[in-house]
NUMARFI-993723 format. One record per residue: x, y, z of N, C-alpha, C in turn; residue in one letter. Coordinates in steps of 0.1 Angstrom, whole numbers, plus 5000, padded with zeros to 4 digits. Example, Ala and Ser with C-alpha at 12.3 -4.5 7.8 and 13.67 -1.06 7.14 Angstrom:
BEGIN
513249435078512349555078513249675078a
512849785071513749895071512950005079s
//
This chain:
BEGIN
075168249448074368329439072868279440m
071968369443070568339445069768389433e
068968299427068168339416066868259416d
065768329420064468269421064468139430s
065168149441065168039451066167929448g
066867939437067867839433069267899436v
070067819442071467869445072367799435q
073067879427074067819418075467839423y
076267729423077667739429078667689419v
079867719422081067679413081367539416k
082167479407082567339408083367309421v
084167409425084967389437084067379450e
082967439450082067429462081467289462i
081067239451080467099450081566999453i
082767019449083866929452084166929467a
084067039473084367049488083166979495k
081966999491080766939498080866779496l
081266739484081266589482082566529487f
083566599490084766549494085566489483g
085466539471086266489460086966609453v
087666579443088366689435087466759426t
087866869421087066949411087066859398a
088166799395088166709383087166599384r
086966539396085966429397084566479395r
084266599400082966659398082766689383v
083866729376083666749361083466609354q
084066509359083866369353082466329356q
081966359368080566319370079566399361l
079966519358079166599349079266539335t
080466499330080566449317079866309316q
079866239327079166109326077566119327e
077166249329075666269329075066239343g
075866229353075366199366074766329373i
075566429372075066569376075166659364i
074566779366074566869354074767009358e
075267089349075467229351074367309344t
074267439348073367529341074067649337h
073567709326074167839322073667949331s
074568029336074168149344074868269338t
074668389344075368509339076768499343a
077168419353078568399357079268279350d
078568219341079068099334078367969338g
078967849336078367729340078467709355r
077267679361077267659376076367539379r
076467489391075667379396074567429405y
073367379403072267399412072567319425d
072767399436073267329448072367219453l
071167249455070267149461069967029452i
069667059439069466959429070666869427q
071866929427073066849425073366759437t
073066809449073266719461072266609461i
071066629457070066529457070466419446k
070866469435071266379423072466289427t
073366359434074666279438074266179449y
073466209458073066119468072365999462i
071466029452070765919445071765829438q
072765889431073765819424074565729434y
074965779445075665699455074765589460l
073565609463072665509468072465399457s
072265439445072065339434073365249433d
074465319434075765249433075965149445k
075565199457075765109469074864989468a
073664999462072764889461072864809448y
073964839440074264769428073364799416g
072564909417071664949406072565009395k
072164989383072865039371072665199371s
073665269367073565409366072465449356k
072365379346071365409336071165299326s
070065309319069865199308070965209298e
071465329295072465349285073765269289k
074065279302075265209307075065059305e
073865009309073664869308073664829293a
073164909284073264869270074664869265k
075464969269076864979265077564859271l
077264819283077964699289077564569281r
076364559277075864449269076564449255e
076664559249077364569236078764539237q
079464579248080864549251080964399252k
080064329260080164189261079964109248l
079064159240078764099227080064119218e
080664229218081864259210082964169215a
083164149228084164069234083963919230e
082663879230082363739225082663719211i
082263819203082563809188084063809186a
084863889193086263889192086863759196l
086463699207086963569211086663459200k
085463469195085063369185085963389172e
086163509168086963529156088363489159s
088863519171090263469174090363319174q
089263249179089263109179089263059164g
088463119156088363079142089663099135e
090363219138091663249132092663139136l
092663109149093563009154093362869148h
092062829146091762709140092262709125r
092062819118092462829104093962819103m
094662889112096162879112096662739115k
095962669124096362529126096162439114r
094962459107094662389095095662419084e
096062549083096962589072098362519075i
098762519088099962459092099962309089a
098762249091098662099089098562069074a
098462169065098462139051097062119046g
095962159053094662139049094262229037k
094862339036094562439026095662439016y
095262479003096262478992096262618987i
097362658982097562798976096762808963d
096062918962095162938950095862918937i
097062978936097862968923098162818920e
098462738930098762598928097462528923e
096362558929095062498924094762538910v
094962658907094762708893095662638883q
096862618887097862548878097362398876m
096962338887096462198886095262188877d
094362278878093162278870093462308855y
094362398853094862428839095462298833n
096262228840096962108835095861998832k
094861988842093861888840093061918828f
092662048825091762068814092562058801f
093862078801094662058789094661908785v
094861828795094861678793093461638789v
092461688796091061658793090661688778f
091161808774090861848760091561758750k
092861718752093561628743092761498743k
092361448755091661318755090361328747f
089561428750088261448743088461458728s
089461528723089661548709090161418702l
090761328710091261198705090161098703s
088961118709087861018709087360988695i
087161098686086661068673087660978665p
088961008666089860928658089960778663a
089760758676089760628682088560548677r
087360618677086160548673086260508658l
086860598650086960568636087860448633m
088960438641089860328640089160198643s
088160198652087360078656086360038645m
085860138637084860098627085360118613v
086660138611087160178598086960058588s
086859938592086659828582085159818579d
084259888585082859878582082359998575k
083160098573082760228567083760268556v
083260328545084160368535085160478540e
086360478536087360578541086960718540p
086360758529085860898527084760928537l
083760838539082660848548083260848562e
084260768565084860768579085460898582a
086160958572086761088574085761198577r
084561198570083461288572082961278586k
082661148590082161128603083161168614i
084361138612085461178622085461338623e
085461398612085461548612084261608619k
083061548616081761598622081861578637a
082361458642082461428656083461518663m
084561548656085561638661084961778663n
084261828653083561958654082561958666e
081861848668080861838679081661848692e
082761768693083461768706084061908709v
084561978699085062118700083962208705k
082662198699081562278703081162248717r
081162128721080762098735081862148745v
083062128741084162178750084062328751l
083762398740083662548740082462588749n
081362518748080262548757080562518771a
081362418774081762378787082662498793f
083562548785084462658790083662778792v
082662818783081862938785081062928797v
080462808800079562788812080462798824a
081762758823082562758835083262888839g
083062988830083663118833082863188844v
083563228855082963298866082863448864t
082063518871081863658870083163738871e
083963718882085163788883086163768871p
086263648866087163628855086663698842e
085263698840084763768829084963918830a
084863968842085064118844086564148841e
087464068846088864088843089164088828k
088563998821088763988806088164118800k
087064158804086364278799087264408802d
087764408814088664528817089964528810a
090464408806091664398799091464418784a
090264428780089964458766089764338757g
089464228763089364108755088464008760g
//
């Protein structure tokens, strides 16, 4: 087909000229190496331009030149992704080894231990005023000793309460808010 000095041909003609299958020509088109043009008869190849483009492609390929900057960038991204994958696999393997070696503890187990610790700590802290009063009971009137013990007990409770409030983390506070309490 002749149109203003340009000859448009079907895929089969290009395939025959290049010595490849029609499917390979279509792949070259999809890869952006050669291109088709819309004509009255459908999508066709500009014969001369397609031959020139294909020769340049083969020449670049023979001399090891990249097809395009896009391909080089994609190759670089692929390498970066492979490196990241290898690093994450290494990290995962390291963590699995450490878990197997007992380096990590189950969250529920840690929470139970902390709960036990703070129950014991609270009992210990609340016993301090009574212990102090027993040490100074012979130097202070019994009624006055009881008032001092009660005041110290209230102060210990206030400090423990402030300690608990300061120790509440955001997720725990949000859970309590969501649960209505």
